[in-house]
C-alpha positions in Angstrom: 0.0 0.2 -0.4 2.3 1.8 0.7 4.0 2.4 -2.8 1.1 1.9 -4.4 -0.3 5.0 -3.2 2.1 7.2 -4.4 2.3 5.2 -7.8 -1.0 6.2 -8.4 -1.3 9.7 -7.2 2.2 10.6 -9.6 -0.1 8.9 -12.9 -3.0 10.6 -11.6 -0.9 13.8 -11.8 0.1 13.1 -15.0 -3.1 12.6 -16.9 -4.2 16.2 -14.7 -1.6 18.3 -17.3 -3.9 17.2 -20.2 -6.9 16.7 -18.7 -10.2 17.9 -16.6 -10.0 17.2 -13.4 -12.0 17.4 -10.3 -11.7 16.2 -6.6 -15.0 14.9 -4.6 -16.5 14.5 -1.0 -18.7 11.6 -1.0 -20.8 9.2 0.5 -20.8 5.4 -0.7 -23.0 2.5 -0.3 -20.9 -0.3 -1.3 -22.4 -4.4 -2.1 -20.1 -6.9 -2.9 -20.5 -10.3 -3.4 -17.6 -13.1 -2.9 -17.0 -16.6 -4.2 -13.7 -18.8 -3.5 -12.8 -22.0 -3.8 -9.6 -23.7 -1.4 -9.3 -27.0 -1.0 -12.6 -28.3 -3.1 -14.3 -26.1 -1.0 -16.7 -23.4 -2.5 -17.7 -20.4 -0.5 -19.7 -17.5 -0.7 -19.9 -14.2 0.9 -22.2 -11.0 0.8 -21.0 -7.6 2.5 -22.8 -4.3 2.1 -21.4 -1.6 4.2 -21.6 2.3 3.6 -18.8 4.9 3.7 -17.0 7.9 3.1 -14.7 8.8 0.5 -12.4 11.2 -1.4 -12.4 10.7 -4.7 -10.0 12.5 -7.2 -10.9 12.4 -11.9 -9.5 12.7 -14.4 -10.7 12.5 -18.0 -8.7 13.4 -21.0 -11.1 13.8 -23.7 -9.7 14.2 -27.4 -11.6 12.7 -29.8 -14.7 13.8 -31.8 -14.8 16.8 -30.2 -13.7 16.2 -26.7 -16.3 12.9 -26.3 -14.6 10.7 -26.1 -10.7 9.7 -24.7 -9.2 7.7 -21.4 -10.3 8.6 -17.6 -8.8 7.4 -14.4 -10.5 7.8 -10.9 -8.5 6.8 -7.7 -11.3 6.6 -4.4 -10.0 6.8 -1.1 -12.8 5.0 0.7 -13.2 5.1 4.6 -14.5 2.1 6.1 -14.1 0.1 9.3 -10.4 -0.7 7.2 -8.5 2.2 4.8 -9.3 0.9 1.0 -8.5 2.5 -2.4 -10.4 2.1 -5.7 -8.8 2.7 -8.8 -10.1 2.6 -12.8 -8.5 3.5 -15.6 -10.2 3.0 -19.4 -12.3 4.3 -22.1 -14.1 7.5 -21.6 -17.5 9.2 -23.0 -19.1 12.1 -22.0 -22.3 13.7 -23.4 -23.2 17.6 -22.2 -27.1 17.8 -21.9 -26.6 21.5 -21.6 -24.2 23.5 -20.3 -24.0 23.0 -16.6 -25.0 19.1 -16.8 -22.8 16.4 -18.1 -22.7 12.3 -18.0 -19.6 11.0 -18.2 -17.5 7.2 -17.9 -16.8 4.3 -19.5 -15.5 0.9 -19.1 -11.9 0.2 -17.1 -9.2 -1.9 -16.1 -9.9 -2.1 -12.2 -7.7 -2.6 -9.2 -9.0 -2.5 -5.6 -6.5 -2.8 -2.3 -7.6 -2.6 1.8 -5.2 -3.2 4.3 -6.5 -4.7 7.7 -5.1 -5.8 11.6 -6.9 -8.5 13.0 -5.3 -9.9 16.2 -1.9 -8.9 15.4 -2.0 -9.7 11.8 -1.8 -7.5 9.3 -3.2 -7.9 5.9 -2.8 -6.4 2.5 -5.5 -7.8 0.2 -5.3 -6.5 -4.1 -8.3 -7.6 -6.0 -7.7 -6.7 -9.5 -10.5 -7.8 -13.2 -12.4 -5.2 -14.8 -14.9 -1.7 -13.5 -16.5 0.6 -15.4 -17.1 3.9 -13.7 -20.6 6.7 -15.0 -21.0 9.7 -13.1 -23.6 12.5 -14.1 -22.1 16.5 -12.7 -24.3 19.6 -12.2 -22.6 23.0 -12.3 -23.7 24.6 -9.0 -21.5 27.7 -8.9 -17.9 27.9 -10.8 -16.4 25.3 -10.1 -18.4 23.6 -7.7 -20.8 20.9 -8.6 -23.2 18.1 -7.6 -22.3 14.5 -8.4 -23.7 11.4 -8.2 -23.0 7.9 -10.2 -21.6 4.0 -9.2 -18.6 1.8 -10.1 -19.3 -1.6 -11.2 -16.5 -4.2 -11.1 -15.8 -7.4 -11.9 -12.6 -8.8 -9.7 -11.3 -12.6 -11.0 -7.7 -12.4 -9.6 -7.2 -12.3 -5.6 -3.7 -11.5 -4.0 -3.3 -11.2 -0.6 0.2 -9.9 1.8 0.2 -11.1 5.3 2.6 -10.0 8.0 2.4 -12.4 11.4 5.0 -11.9 14.1 7.7 -10.2 12.1 7.2 -12.7 9.1 5.8 -12.2 5.5 3.4 -14.3 3.7 2.3 -14.5 0.1 -1.3 -16.2 -1.2 -3.3 -15.7 -4.2 -6.4 -17.7 -5.4 -7.6 -18.1 -8.7 -10.8 -19.8 -8.1 -12.2 -15.9 -6.8 -14.7 -13.8 -8.6 -15.7 -10.3 -6.7 -18.4 -8.6 -7.8 -18.7 -5.3 -6.5 -21.3 -2.4 -6.6 -20.6 1.0 -5.3 -23.5 4.0 -5.5 -22.0 7.6 -4.3 -23.1 11.1 -4.1 -21.5 14.1 -3.1 -19.6 17.7 -4.1 -16.8 18.0 -6.7 -14.6 20.6 -7.1 -13.2 21.1 -10.4 -9.6 22.4 -11.3 
C-alpha cells in the first residue's frame, strides 16, 4: 500500500496535465458478492457497507470534439479499514446542457485494502474489470453536485500478510468479486 498510493497519485498528476480534473467528497453505499474455492470447498459471502470517500477524477477527452478519450479515478474509501479503489479506462461524455454532463466508461480495475486483525496485518488486492458512470450538475463556478456508480468484476485476488515479523504471500485464481458502489456528493473542478 505504501508504494501503491504514491504510484497512483503520480499517474493521476500526469493525467492532470492534459485533462479535466476534479476532487470530490462523497457518501457511498457498497455492495460486494464474493466467491472463492479452496481445498475443494466453495464459499460465498455478501457484504454491504456505507462509507465516506474522497475521489479524484481525470477525464482526458481528445477525440470527436472532446467526447471520447481516457479517464482515471482514484477513490479513497474510509470504511472499517482503509481502502483504495481505482479505474483506468476508455471515457465518453455527453453534455445535456452547459451545466449538466454525464461521463464514464469501461476500465481496468484495481482495489486494495489494509486491515489488522488479532495482531496480524493483511493487505488484499483485487484485480479485474470495472466501469464508472457519473452525472454532474454545476452549482457555482467550480463546484458541482455529482452522483454515480461503479461496477467491478474481479477474477484475481492476492494477499500479503505479516505475522510475528514474517511476511506471507498467497493468491487464489478460483475467486470472483462482484462489487457495486453508488455514490453522491460534491465535486470541485480544477
